[in-house]
Structures are given as C-alpha cells and as structure tokens.
PyMOL CGO cylinders between C-alpha atoms (Angstrom):
from pymol import cmd
from pymol.cgo import CYLINDER

trace = [
    CYLINDER, 103.41, 129.16, 158.86, 107.16, 128.69, 159.11, 0.3, 1, 1, 1, 1, 1, 1,
    CYLINDER, 107.16, 128.69, 159.11, 109.57, 131.04, 157.42, 0.3, 1, 1, 1, 1, 1, 1,
    CYLINDER, 109.57, 131.04, 157.42, 112.45, 129.49, 155.50, 0.3, 1, 1, 1, 1, 1, 1,
    CYLINDER, 112.45, 129.49, 155.50, 115.78, 131.10, 156.32, 0.3, 1, 1, 1, 1, 1, 1,
    CYLINDER, 115.78, 131.10, 156.32, 118.76, 130.22, 154.16, 0.3, 1, 1, 1, 1, 1, 1,
    CYLINDER, 118.76, 130.22, 154.16, 122.13, 131.83, 154.59, 0.3, 1, 1, 1, 1, 1, 1,
    CYLINDER, 122.13, 131.83, 154.59, 125.63, 130.94, 153.57, 0.3, 1, 1, 1, 1, 1, 1,
    CYLINDER, 125.63, 130.94, 153.57, 128.38, 131.24, 151.05, 0.3, 1, 1, 1, 1, 1, 1,
    CYLINDER, 128.38, 131.24, 151.05, 126.79, 130.87, 147.64, 0.3, 1, 1, 1, 1, 1, 1,
    CYLINDER, 126.79, 130.87, 147.64, 130.10, 130.75, 145.80, 0.3, 1, 1, 1, 1, 1, 1,
    CYLINDER, 130.10, 130.75, 145.80, 133.79, 131.08, 146.47, 0.3, 1, 1, 1, 1, 1, 1,
    CYLINDER, 133.79, 131.08, 146.47, 136.44, 131.07, 143.77, 0.3, 1, 1, 1, 1, 1, 1,
    CYLINDER, 136.44, 131.07, 143.77, 140.14, 131.58, 143.38, 0.3, 1, 1, 1, 1, 1, 1,
    CYLINDER, 140.14, 131.58, 143.38, 142.04, 132.07, 140.13, 0.3, 1, 1, 1, 1, 1, 1,
    CYLINDER, 142.04, 132.07, 140.13, 145.78, 132.28, 139.46, 0.3, 1, 1, 1, 1, 1, 1,
    CYLINDER, 145.78, 132.28, 139.46, 147.12, 133.55, 136.13, 0.3, 1, 1, 1, 1, 1, 1,
    CYLINDER, 147.12, 133.55, 136.13, 150.84, 133.44, 135.28, 0.3, 1, 1, 1, 1, 1, 1,
    CYLINDER, 150.84, 133.44, 135.28, 152.14, 135.03, 132.06, 0.3, 1, 1, 1, 1, 1, 1,
    CYLINDER, 152.14, 135.03, 132.06, 155.70, 135.30, 130.82, 0.3, 1, 1, 1, 1, 1, 1,
    CYLINDER, 155.70, 135.30, 130.82, 157.11, 136.78, 127.61, 0.3, 1, 1, 1, 1, 1, 1,
    CYLINDER, 157.11, 136.78, 127.61, 160.71, 136.79, 126.48, 0.3, 1, 1, 1, 1, 1, 1,
    CYLINDER, 160.71, 136.79, 126.48, 162.04, 139.80, 124.56, 0.3, 1, 1, 1, 1, 1, 1,
    CYLINDER, 162.04, 139.80, 124.56, 160.77, 139.46, 120.99, 0.3, 1, 1, 1, 1, 1, 1,
    CYLINDER, 160.77, 139.46, 120.99, 163.57, 139.23, 118.42, 0.3, 1, 1, 1, 1, 1, 1,
    CYLINDER, 163.57, 139.23, 118.42, 163.77, 138.53, 114.68, 0.3, 1, 1, 1, 1, 1, 1,
    CYLINDER, 163.77, 138.53, 114.68, 165.90, 135.38, 114.93, 0.3, 1, 1, 1, 1, 1, 1,
    CYLINDER, 165.90, 135.38, 114.93, 165.33, 134.34, 111.32, 0.3, 1, 1, 1, 1, 1, 1,
    CYLINDER, 165.33, 134.34, 111.32, 167.15, 137.25, 109.64, 0.3, 1, 1, 1, 1, 1, 1,
    CYLINDER, 167.15, 137.25, 109.64, 168.72, 140.05, 111.65, 0.3, 1, 1, 1, 1, 1, 1,
    CYLINDER, 168.72, 140.05, 111.65, 168.47, 138.99, 115.32, 0.3, 1, 1, 1, 1, 1, 1,
    CYLINDER, 168.47, 138.99, 115.32, 167.37, 142.57, 116.09, 0.3, 1, 1, 1, 1, 1, 1,
    CYLINDER, 167.37, 142.57, 116.09, 164.51, 143.30, 118.51, 0.3, 1, 1, 1, 1, 1, 1,
    CYLINDER, 164.51, 143.30, 118.51, 161.02, 143.55, 117.08, 0.3, 1, 1, 1, 1, 1, 1,
    CYLINDER, 161.02, 143.55, 117.08, 159.67, 147.09, 117.39, 0.3, 1, 1, 1, 1, 1, 1,
    CYLINDER, 159.67, 147.09, 117.39, 156.12, 147.85, 118.49, 0.3, 1, 1, 1, 1, 1, 1,
    CYLINDER, 156.12, 147.85, 118.49, 154.49, 151.26, 117.98, 0.3, 1, 1, 1, 1, 1, 1,
    CYLINDER, 154.49, 151.26, 117.98, 152.95, 152.93, 121.02, 0.3, 1, 1, 1, 1, 1, 1,
    CYLINDER, 152.95, 152.93, 121.02, 149.59, 154.31, 119.77, 0.3, 1, 1, 1, 1, 1, 1,
    CYLINDER, 149.59, 154.31, 119.77, 149.56, 157.12, 122.37, 0.3, 1, 1, 1, 1, 1, 1,
    CYLINDER, 149.56, 157.12, 122.37, 152.95, 158.60, 121.49, 0.3, 1, 1, 1, 1, 1, 1,
    CYLINDER, 152.95, 158.60, 121.49, 153.66, 157.17, 118.02, 0.3, 1, 1, 1, 1, 1, 1,
    CYLINDER, 153.66, 157.17, 118.02, 157.14, 156.09, 119.16, 0.3, 1, 1, 1, 1, 1, 1,
    CYLINDER, 157.14, 156.09, 119.16, 158.51, 152.65, 118.25, 0.3, 1, 1, 1, 1, 1, 1,
    CYLINDER, 158.51, 152.65, 118.25, 160.11, 150.70, 121.08, 0.3, 1, 1, 1, 1, 1, 1,
    CYLINDER, 160.11, 150.70, 121.08, 161.52, 147.16, 121.41, 0.3, 1, 1, 1, 1, 1, 1,
    CYLINDER, 161.52, 147.16, 121.41, 159.07, 144.52, 122.64, 0.3, 1, 1, 1, 1, 1, 1,
    CYLINDER, 159.07, 144.52, 122.64, 160.30, 144.00, 126.18, 0.3, 1, 1, 1, 1, 1, 1,
    CYLINDER, 160.30, 144.00, 126.18, 160.19, 140.90, 128.32, 0.3, 1, 1, 1, 1, 1, 1,
    CYLINDER, 160.19, 140.90, 128.32, 157.65, 140.75, 131.12, 0.3, 1, 1, 1, 1, 1, 1,
    CYLINDER, 157.65, 140.75, 131.12, 156.29, 138.44, 133.79, 0.3, 1, 1, 1, 1, 1, 1,
    CYLINDER, 156.29, 138.44, 133.79, 152.80, 138.83, 135.24, 0.3, 1, 1, 1, 1, 1, 1,
    CYLINDER, 152.80, 138.83, 135.24, 151.48, 136.76, 138.11, 0.3, 1, 1, 1, 1, 1, 1,
    CYLINDER, 151.48, 136.76, 138.11, 147.94, 137.63, 139.15, 0.3, 1, 1, 1, 1, 1, 1,
    CYLINDER, 147.94, 137.63, 139.15, 145.77, 136.08, 141.84, 0.3, 1, 1, 1, 1, 1, 1,
    CYLINDER, 145.77, 136.08, 141.84, 142.04, 136.75, 142.26, 0.3, 1, 1, 1, 1, 1, 1,
    CYLINDER, 142.04, 136.75, 142.26, 139.68, 135.74, 145.08, 0.3, 1, 1, 1, 1, 1, 1,
    CYLINDER, 139.68, 135.74, 145.08, 135.88, 136.08, 144.89, 0.3, 1, 1, 1, 1, 1, 1,
    CYLINDER, 135.88, 136.08, 144.89, 133.20, 135.32, 147.47, 0.3, 1, 1, 1, 1, 1, 1,
    CYLINDER, 133.20, 135.32, 147.47, 129.43, 135.64, 147.19, 0.3, 1, 1, 1, 1, 1, 1,
    CYLINDER, 129.43, 135.64, 147.19, 127.20, 135.49, 150.28, 0.3, 1, 1, 1, 1, 1, 1,
    CYLINDER, 127.20, 135.49, 150.28, 123.43, 135.19, 150.20, 0.3, 1, 1, 1, 1, 1, 1,
    CYLINDER, 123.43, 135.19, 150.20, 120.66, 135.41, 152.77, 0.3, 1, 1, 1, 1, 1, 1,
    CYLINDER, 120.66, 135.41, 152.77, 117.04, 134.47, 152.15, 0.3, 1, 1, 1, 1, 1, 1,
    CYLINDER, 117.04, 134.47, 152.15, 114.85, 135.46, 155.12, 0.3, 1, 1, 1, 1, 1, 1,
    CYLINDER, 114.85, 135.46, 155.12, 111.60, 134.52, 153.35, 0.3, 1, 1, 1, 1, 1, 1,
    CYLINDER, 111.60, 134.52, 153.35, 110.80, 132.97, 149.97, 0.3, 1, 1, 1, 1, 1, 1,
    CYLINDER, 110.80, 132.97, 149.97, 111.00, 135.72, 147.36, 0.3, 1, 1, 1, 1, 1, 1,
    CYLINDER, 111.00, 135.72, 147.36, 113.34, 137.96, 149.39, 0.3, 1, 1, 1, 1, 1, 1,
    CYLINDER, 113.34, 137.96, 149.39, 117.09, 137.60, 148.91, 0.3, 1, 1, 1, 1, 1, 1,
    CYLINDER, 117.09, 137.60, 148.91, 120.07, 139.70, 149.96, 0.3, 1, 1, 1, 1, 1, 1,
    CYLINDER, 120.07, 139.70, 149.96, 123.47, 139.27, 148.32, 0.3, 1, 1, 1, 1, 1, 1,
    CYLINDER, 123.47, 139.27, 148.32, 126.91, 140.58, 149.29, 0.3, 1, 1, 1, 1, 1, 1,
    CYLINDER, 126.91, 140.58, 149.29, 130.02, 139.95, 147.22, 0.3, 1, 1, 1, 1, 1, 1,
    CYLINDER, 130.02, 139.95, 147.22, 133.73, 140.64, 147.54, 0.3, 1, 1, 1, 1, 1, 1,
    CYLINDER, 133.73, 140.64, 147.54, 136.65, 140.45, 145.08, 0.3, 1, 1, 1, 1, 1, 1,
    CYLINDER, 136.65, 140.45, 145.08, 140.34, 140.86, 145.77, 0.3, 1, 1, 1, 1, 1, 1,
    CYLINDER, 140.34, 140.86, 145.77, 143.05, 141.18, 143.11, 0.3, 1, 1, 1, 1, 1, 1,
    CYLINDER, 143.05, 141.18, 143.11, 146.68, 140.50, 144.03, 0.3, 1, 1, 1, 1, 1, 1,
    CYLINDER, 146.68, 140.50, 144.03, 150.01, 140.35, 142.15, 0.3, 1, 1, 1, 1, 1, 1,
    CYLINDER, 150.01, 140.35, 142.15, 153.42, 138.91, 142.91, 0.3, 1, 1, 1, 1, 1, 1,
    CYLINDER, 153.42, 138.91, 142.91, 156.80, 139.48, 141.24, 0.3, 1, 1, 1, 1, 1, 1,
    CYLINDER, 156.80, 139.48, 141.24, 157.80, 135.81, 140.84, 0.3, 1, 1, 1, 1, 1, 1,
    CYLINDER, 157.80, 135.81, 140.84, 155.44, 133.07, 139.72, 0.3, 1, 1, 1, 1, 1, 1,
    CYLINDER, 155.44, 133.07, 139.72, 153.98, 130.56, 142.20, 0.3, 1, 1, 1, 1, 1, 1,
    CYLINDER, 153.98, 130.56, 142.20, 155.97, 131.81, 145.20, 0.3, 1, 1, 1, 1, 1, 1,
    CYLINDER, 155.97, 131.81, 145.20, 153.02, 133.26, 147.20, 0.3, 1, 1, 1, 1, 1, 1,
    CYLINDER, 153.02, 133.26, 147.20, 155.40, 135.00, 149.61, 0.3, 1, 1, 1, 1, 1, 1,
    CYLINDER, 155.40, 135.00, 149.61, 155.23, 138.53, 148.20, 0.3, 1, 1, 1, 1, 1, 1,
    CYLINDER, 155.23, 138.53, 148.20, 151.56, 138.92, 147.23, 0.3, 1, 1, 1, 1, 1, 1,
    CYLINDER, 151.56, 138.92, 147.23, 150.57, 142.57, 146.90, 0.3, 1, 1, 1, 1, 1, 1,
    CYLINDER, 150.57, 142.57, 146.90, 146.94, 143.74, 146.81, 0.3, 1, 1, 1, 1, 1, 1,
    CYLINDER, 146.94, 143.74, 146.81, 146.10, 145.84, 143.74, 0.3, 1, 1, 1, 1, 1, 1,
    CYLINDER, 146.10, 145.84, 143.74, 142.28, 146.15, 143.79, 0.3, 1, 1, 1, 1, 1, 1,
    CYLINDER, 142.28, 146.15, 143.79, 139.31, 145.32, 145.96, 0.3, 1, 1, 1, 1, 1, 1,
    CYLINDER, 139.31, 145.32, 145.96, 135.65, 145.29, 145.07, 0.3, 1, 1, 1, 1, 1, 1,
    CYLINDER, 135.65, 145.29, 145.07, 132.48, 144.95, 147.13, 0.3, 1, 1, 1, 1, 1, 1,
    CYLINDER, 132.48, 144.95, 147.13, 128.79, 144.95, 146.22, 0.3, 1, 1, 1, 1, 1, 1,
    CYLINDER, 128.79, 144.95, 146.22, 125.38, 144.41, 147.82, 0.3, 1, 1, 1, 1, 1, 1,
    CYLINDER, 125.38, 144.41, 147.82, 122.07, 143.59, 146.19, 0.3, 1, 1, 1, 1, 1, 1,
    CYLINDER, 122.07, 143.59, 146.19, 118.55, 143.13, 147.54, 0.3, 1, 1, 1, 1, 1, 1,
    CYLINDER, 118.55, 143.13, 147.54, 115.72, 141.44, 145.70, 0.3, 1, 1, 1, 1, 1, 1,
    CYLINDER, 115.72, 141.44, 145.70, 112.07, 141.32, 146.71, 0.3, 1, 1, 1, 1, 1, 1,
    CYLINDER, 112.07, 141.32, 146.71, 109.20, 139.55, 144.95, 0.3, 1, 1, 1, 1, 1, 1,
    CYLINDER, 109.20, 139.55, 144.95, 105.97, 141.56, 144.86, 0.3, 1, 1, 1, 1, 1, 1,
    CYLINDER, 105.97, 141.56, 144.86, 102.92, 139.33, 145.04, 0.3, 1, 1, 1, 1, 1, 1,
    CYLINDER, 102.92, 139.33, 145.04, 99.62, 140.66, 143.77, 0.3, 1, 1, 1, 1, 1, 1,
]
cmd.load_cgo(trace, "trace")
C-alpha cells in the first residue's frame, strides 16, 4: 500500500488597491467645503482629500501525508505606500498567520 503525499502552494494572491479623493466642495452654489459630522465627537469638519494605496499578499500552503489527513498553513501581509504605484516606500501595517489540521475518522 503506497501513501500519497501531496505538498505545495495551494494558492498565492496579490491585490493592489489605490483610492484617491479630492476635497469635497459645493461647486454648484457656494464653493464652500462640504462638512461631515464625526459620530464620535459630534463635530462637523470639512471633507478632506486623501490618497490610500494598499497592497496585500496571501499564500496558502497545504500538505497531505495520507488521504483524509491535511495540514494547512497560511500567511497574509498588508502594506501601504504614500504615493500610488511607486512600490519604493512600501510599509508593512499588518501580518497574519494561521495553521489548520484536518483528519478523517473512518469507522
């Protein structure tokens, strides 16, 4: 009886998300900034401009020593950068790691 052994990268993924918002203004009437209420403080403040550039990498590894038994290990990394699509000032913000084991009971 031969045991099947499968190991390798089950999945790898990268995602880049770039967002940009100009300062919101009421151009149709007054040209004044649009105010947004902060729910925590109740204070109204102008809607400010922002730029967000986020990069995420995920990898999932699996190992199957015998049919019905599988081990998984996964890793995620979240990065940001100040200017879109430059990739020269990436800064790590979060990391995540998990492991999982699965075994099939046969009766």
